Every structure is written in C-alpha cells, then in structure tokens.
N, CA and C atoms as an extended XYZ file, in Angstrom:
258
Properties=species:S:1:pos:R:3:atomname:S:1:resname:S:1:resid:I:1 pbc="F F F"
N       101.786      -13.749        1.459 N   MET     1
C       103.059      -13.065        1.449 CA  MET     1
C       102.839      -11.585        1.784 C   MET     1
N       103.769      -11.000        2.471 N   ARG     2
C       103.729       -9.567        2.796 CA  ARG     2
C       104.810       -8.880        1.966 C   ARG     2
N       104.417       -7.829        1.254 N   ILE     3
C       105.307       -7.124        0.341 CA  ILE     3
C       105.346       -5.656        0.737 C   ILE     3
N       106.536       -5.138        1.008 N   GLU     4
C       106.680       -3.746        1.427 CA  GLU     4
C       107.160       -2.894        0.260 C   GLU     4
N       106.481       -1.748        0.037 N   LYS     5
C       106.836       -0.835       -1.048 CA  LYS     5
C       106.739        0.609       -0.583 C   LYS     5
N       107.565        1.456       -1.195 N   LYS     6
C       107.516        2.899       -0.958 CA  LYS     6
C       106.398        3.505       -1.800 C   LYS     6
N       105.756        4.552       -1.271 N   VAL     7
C       104.728        5.297       -2.014 CA  VAL     7
C       104.959        6.785       -1.751 C   VAL     7
N       105.008        7.568       -2.808 N   TRP     8
C       105.184        9.012       -2.669 CA  TRP     8
C       103.957        9.629       -2.011 C   TRP     8
N       104.134       10.735       -1.284 N   PRO     9
C       103.043       11.352       -0.526 CA  PRO     9
C       101.777       11.650       -1.325 C   PRO     9
N       101.895       12.168       -2.552 N   LYS    10
C       100.693       12.514       -3.307 CA  LYS    10
C        99.864       11.272       -3.651 C   LYS    10
N       100.518       10.140       -3.854 N   PHE    11
C        99.797        8.902       -4.139 CA  PHE    11
C        99.322        8.244       -2.843 C   PHE    11
N       100.135        8.315       -1.809 N   PHE    12
C        99.769        7.749       -0.517 CA  PHE    12
C        98.468        8.375       -0.020 C   PHE    12
N        98.364        9.695       -0.111 N   GLN    13
C        97.166       10.384        0.368 CA  GLN    13
C        95.935        9.981       -0.425 C   GLN    13
N        96.090        9.763       -1.737 N   LYS    14
C        94.959        9.304       -2.565 CA  LYS    14
C        94.476        7.931       -2.102 C   LYS    14
N        95.395        7.092       -1.673 N   ILE    15
C        95.023        5.772       -1.145 CA  ILE    15
C        94.299        5.944        0.187 C   ILE    15
N        94.844        6.788        1.065 N   VAL    16
C        94.208        7.064        2.361 CA  VAL    16
C        92.782        7.562        2.158 C   VAL    16
N        92.589        8.471        1.185 N   ASP    17
C        91.273        9.054        0.921 CA  ASP    17
C        90.311        8.082        0.247 C   ASP    17
N        90.817        6.937       -0.225 N   GLY    18
C        89.966        5.952       -0.884 CA  GLY    18
C        89.792        6.190       -2.370 C   GLY    18
N        90.503        7.181       -2.924 N   ASP    19
C        90.384        7.491       -4.350 CA  ASP    19
C        91.223        6.567       -5.223 C   ASP    19
N        92.314        6.067       -4.711 N   LYS    20
C        93.242        5.223       -5.477 CA  LYS    20
C        93.249        3.834       -4.862 C   LYS    20
N        92.856        2.837       -5.666 N   LYS    21
C        92.749        1.468       -5.167 CA  LYS    21
C        93.575        0.503       -6.015 C   LYS    21
N        94.679        1.019       -6.554 N   PHE    22
C        95.556        0.195       -7.378 CA  PHE    22
C        96.975        0.740       -7.299 C   PHE    22
N        97.925       -0.075       -7.732 N   GLU    23
C        99.310        0.346       -7.854 CA  GLU    23
C        99.824       -0.106       -9.210 C   GLU    23
N       100.535        0.761       -9.895 N   LEU    24
C       101.265        0.397      -11.106 CA  LEU    24
C       102.717        0.272      -10.696 C   LEU    24
N       103.262       -0.912      -10.846 N   ARG    25
C       104.627       -1.184      -10.404 CA  ARG    25
C       105.382       -1.964      -11.458 C   ARG    25
N       106.685       -1.775      -11.487 N   LEU    26
C       107.537       -2.627      -12.291 CA  LEU    26
C       107.382       -4.051      -11.753 C   LEU    26
N       107.223       -5.004      -12.632 N   ALA    27
C       106.966       -6.390      -12.213 CA  ALA    27
C       108.267       -7.117      -11.885 C   ALA    27
N       109.086       -6.502      -11.050 N   ASP    28
C       110.365       -7.095      -10.661 CA  ASP    28
C       110.257       -7.851       -9.336 C   ASP    28
N       109.031       -8.124       -8.913 N   PHE    29
C       108.789       -8.914       -7.704 CA  PHE    29
C       107.502       -9.696       -7.914 C   PHE    29
N       107.355      -10.775       -7.179 N   GLU    30
C       106.160      -11.614       -7.271 CA  GLU    30
C       105.053      -11.023       -6.407 C   GLU    30
N       103.859      -10.964       -6.936 N   CYS    31
C       102.707      -10.443       -6.213 CA  CYS    31
C       101.470      -11.196       -6.684 C   CYS    31
N       100.656      -11.656       -5.757 N   ASN    32
C        99.487      -12.465       -6.084 CA  ASN    32
C        98.285      -12.050       -5.242 C   ASN    32
N        97.082      -12.366       -5.728 N   PRO    33
C        95.886      -12.110       -4.910 CA  PRO    33
C        96.043      -12.745       -3.529 C   PRO    33
N        95.524      -12.039       -2.538 N   ARG    34
C        95.564      -12.403       -1.121 CA  ARG    34
C        96.888      -12.049       -0.445 C   ARG    34
N        97.892      -11.586       -1.213 N   ASP    35
C        99.100      -11.054       -0.580 CA  ASP    35
C        98.733       -9.749        0.122 C   ASP    35
N        99.585       -9.290        1.020 N   THR    36
C        99.388       -8.022        1.712 CA  THR    36
C       100.466       -7.040        1.283 C   THR    36
N       100.032       -5.875        0.794 N   LEU    37
C       100.962       -4.799        0.469 CA  LEU    37
C       101.139       -3.921        1.703 C   LEU    37
N       102.371       -3.737        2.110 N   ILE    38
C       102.708       -2.805        3.177 CA  ILE    38
C       103.209       -1.552        2.454 C   ILE    38
N       102.394       -0.515        2.446 N   LEU    39
C       102.718        0.714        1.728 CA  LEU    39
C       103.242        1.739        2.718 C   LEU    39
N       104.504        2.117        2.546 N   ARG    40
C       105.157        3.082        3.439 CA  ARG    40
C       105.351        4.385        2.686 C   ARG    40
N       104.825        5.466        3.247 N   GLU    41
C       104.955        6.772        2.602 CA  GLU    41
C       106.424        7.200        2.596 C   GLU    41
N       106.914        7.572        1.404 N   TRP    42
C       108.307        7.943        1.191 CA  TRP    42
C       108.356        9.311        0.540 C   TRP    42
N       109.102       10.219        1.138 N   ASN    43
C       109.247       11.555        0.579 CA  ASN    43
C       110.486       11.572       -0.317 C   ASN    43
N       110.305       11.698       -1.655 N   PRO    44
C       111.457       11.663       -2.552 CA  PRO    44
C       112.358       12.899       -2.428 C   PRO    44
N       111.832       13.980       -1.893 N   GLU    45
C       112.645       15.194       -1.731 CA  GLU    45
C       113.624       15.059       -0.558 C   GLU    45
N       113.141       14.518        0.573 N   THR    46
C       114.003       14.345        1.744 CA  THR    46
C       114.685       12.985        1.760 C   THR    46
N       114.194       12.078        0.884 N   LYS    47
C       114.697       10.701        0.818 CA  LYS    47
C       114.551        9.986        2.172 C   LYS    47
N       113.384       10.216        2.791 N   ASN    48
C       113.079        9.595        4.081 CA  ASN    48
C       111.633        9.119        4.112 C   ASN    48
N       111.381        8.116        4.949 N   TYR    49
C       110.012        7.700        5.215 CA  TYR    49
C       109.348        8.729        6.123 C   TYR    49
N       108.050        8.928        5.944 N   THR    50
C       107.319        9.900        6.766 CA  THR    50
C       106.804        9.276        8.052 C   THR    50
N       106.727        7.957        8.103 N   GLY    51
C       106.191        7.267        9.273 CA  GLY    51
C       104.784        6.740        9.052 C   GLY    51
N       104.127        7.194        7.964 N   ARG    52
C       102.773        6.691        7.696 CA  ARG    52
C       102.865        5.376        6.917 C   ARG    52
N       102.048        4.408        7.338 N   ILE    53
C       102.054        3.067        6.751 CA  ILE    53
C       100.618        2.596        6.564 C   ILE    53
N       100.361        1.949        5.423 N   LEU    54
C        99.063        1.322        5.158 CA  LEU    54
C        99.290       -0.146        4.820 C   LEU    54
N        98.348       -0.982        5.189 N   GLU    55
C        98.345       -2.384        4.767 CA  GLU    55
C        97.119       -2.606        3.909 C   GLU    55
N        97.323       -3.166        2.711 N   LYS    56
C        96.233       -3.414        1.771 CA  LYS    56
C        96.309       -4.846        1.265 C   LYS    56
N        95.148       -5.474        1.163 N   GLN    57
C        95.091       -6.834        0.635 CA  GLN    57
C        94.995       -6.780       -0.881 C   GLN    57
N        95.866       -7.531       -1.567 N   VAL    58
C        95.853       -7.603       -3.028 CA  VAL    58
C        94.648       -8.433       -3.477 C   VAL    58
N        93.881       -7.895       -4.420 N   THR    59
C        92.709       -8.610       -4.933 CA  THR    59
C        92.881       -9.067       -6.378 C   THR    59
N        93.761       -8.396       -7.133 N   TYR    60
C        93.926       -8.711       -8.551 CA  TYR    60
C        95.280       -8.196       -9.006 C   TYR    60
N        95.953       -8.942       -9.891 N   VAL    61
C        97.234       -8.506      -10.458 CA  VAL    61
C        97.154       -8.680      -11.976 C   VAL    61
N        97.418       -7.614      -12.720 N   LEU    62
C        97.480       -7.636      -14.189 CA  LEU    62
C        98.899       -7.321      -14.586 C   LEU    62
N        99.524       -8.203      -15.358 N   LYS    63
C       100.891       -7.961      -15.821 CA  LYS    63
C       100.854       -7.679      -17.323 C   LYS    63
N       101.671       -6.689      -17.745 N   THR    64
C       101.730       -6.300      -19.145 CA  THR    64
C       103.087       -5.690      -19.447 C   THR    64
N       103.401       -5.525      -20.739 N   LYS    65
C       104.638       -4.860      -21.161 CA  LYS    65
C       104.341       -3.703      -22.116 C   LYS    65
N       103.104       -3.218      -22.143 N   ASP    66
C       102.698       -2.232      -23.139 CA  ASP    66
C       102.798       -0.772      -22.713 C   ASP    66
N       103.215       -0.465      -21.507 N   VAL    67
C       103.277        0.911      -21.026 CA  VAL    67
C       104.739        1.364      -21.008 C   VAL    67
N       105.011        2.590      -21.473 N   LYS    68
C       106.394        3.093      -21.563 CA  LYS    68
C       106.675        4.115      -20.465 C   LYS    68
N       106.814        3.666      -19.218 N   PHE    69
C       107.023        4.553      -18.079 CA  PHE    69
C       108.409        4.379      -17.475 C   PHE    69
N       108.922        3.164      -17.444 N   TRP    70
C       110.247        2.869      -16.904 CA  TRP    70
C       111.219        2.686      -18.068 C   TRP    70
N       112.516        2.657      -17.799 N   PRO    71
C       113.497        2.418      -18.867 CA  PRO    71
C       113.175        1.130      -19.623 C   PRO    71
N       113.319        1.167      -20.929 N   ILE    72
C       112.939        0.038      -21.788 CA  ILE    72
C       113.647       -1.252      -21.384 C   ILE    72
N       114.881       -1.141      -20.896 N   GLU    73
C       115.622       -2.337      -20.481 CA  GLU    73
C       114.914       -3.049      -19.323 C   GLU    73
N       114.405       -2.270      -18.365 N   GLU    74
C       113.698       -2.875      -17.236 CA  GLU    74
C       112.335       -3.405      -17.658 C   GLU    74
N       111.665       -2.690      -18.553 N   VAL    75
C       110.369       -3.169      -19.055 CA  VAL    75
C       110.558       -4.479      -19.805 C   VAL    75
N       111.589       -4.541      -20.652 N   GLU    76
C       111.856       -5.775      -21.393 CA  GLU    76
C       112.159       -6.943      -20.452 C   GLU    76
N       112.860       -6.645      -19.373 N   LYS    77
C       113.238       -7.695      -18.434 CA  LYS    77
C       112.067       -8.146      -17.564 C   LYS    77
N       111.270       -7.177      -17.034 N   TYR    78
C       110.266       -7.505      -16.031 CA  TYR    78
C       108.823       -7.353      -16.492 C   TYR    78
N       108.545       -6.429      -17.422 N   GLY    79
C       107.152       -6.111      -17.736 CA  GLY    79
C       106.555       -5.266      -16.621 C   GLY    79
N       105.241       -5.159      -16.594 N   PHE    80
C       104.534       -4.357      -15.599 CA  PHE    80
C       103.542       -5.218      -14.857 C   PHE    80
N       103.111       -4.706      -13.724 N   GLN    81
C       101.968       -5.289      -13.036 CA  GLN    81
C       101.132       -4.169      -12.448 C   GLN    81
N        99.853       -4.311      -12.585 N   ILE    82
C        98.898       -3.388      -11.975 CA  ILE    82
C        98.257       -4.150      -10.839 C   ILE    82
N        98.319       -3.594       -9.651 N   ILE    83
C        97.879       -4.292       -8.455 CA  ILE    83
C        96.666       -3.564       -7.891 C   ILE    83
N        95.534       -4.223       -7.812 N   SER    84
C        94.370       -3.609       -7.157 CA  SER    84
C        94.258       -4.179       -5.748 C   SER    84
N        93.686       -3.391       -4.864 N   PHE    85
C        93.590       -3.824       -3.468 CA  PHE    85
C        92.345       -3.261       -2.829 C   PHE    85
N        91.995       -3.832       -1.666 N   LYS    86
C        90.839       -3.323       -0.914 CA  LYS    86
C        91.248       -3.007        0.488 C   LYS    86
C-alpha cells in the first residue's frame, strides 16, 4: 500500500539528512511493514506543499495510546502508531 502524508519542513529535513527514521502519527489510518510512505513537505505557515517528496519503505509499526500529544478524544478513538522506515 502507498500512504501519502504531510511533513513539516524541520522534520522533513531531518529525514533527508538521515537523522530521523521514524514517524509518530495518529493511528487514524492503516499502516503495515512493507507499505510505502510518500512524505510530502508541507509548510504550515504558507499552508502549501514545497514540492519536495520522499518515498520510504515501512519496516515496523508500533501502536500505543500512552502519549498525550493529540486531543484526548482522537487518542481514545485511534491510539498512536510509531512508524520506522528505511
């Protein structure tokens, strides 16, 4: 499966540099090992895509509900997933 997601510039660049090899996302979509993440750089200030795109293969998915980053209603509904890729 191919999954497209927005990534803010500061995180996108960390992925480009090889420093960041995971994504923490709300688990409101299905994601499994061997899926392909299409990561599109999104500027939240201009509310536009920058044009930079990365494709990463998912290697591992961890789902949990123990982190308090999103609204509690969404966490209760979906939980979390941590996605590692190569």
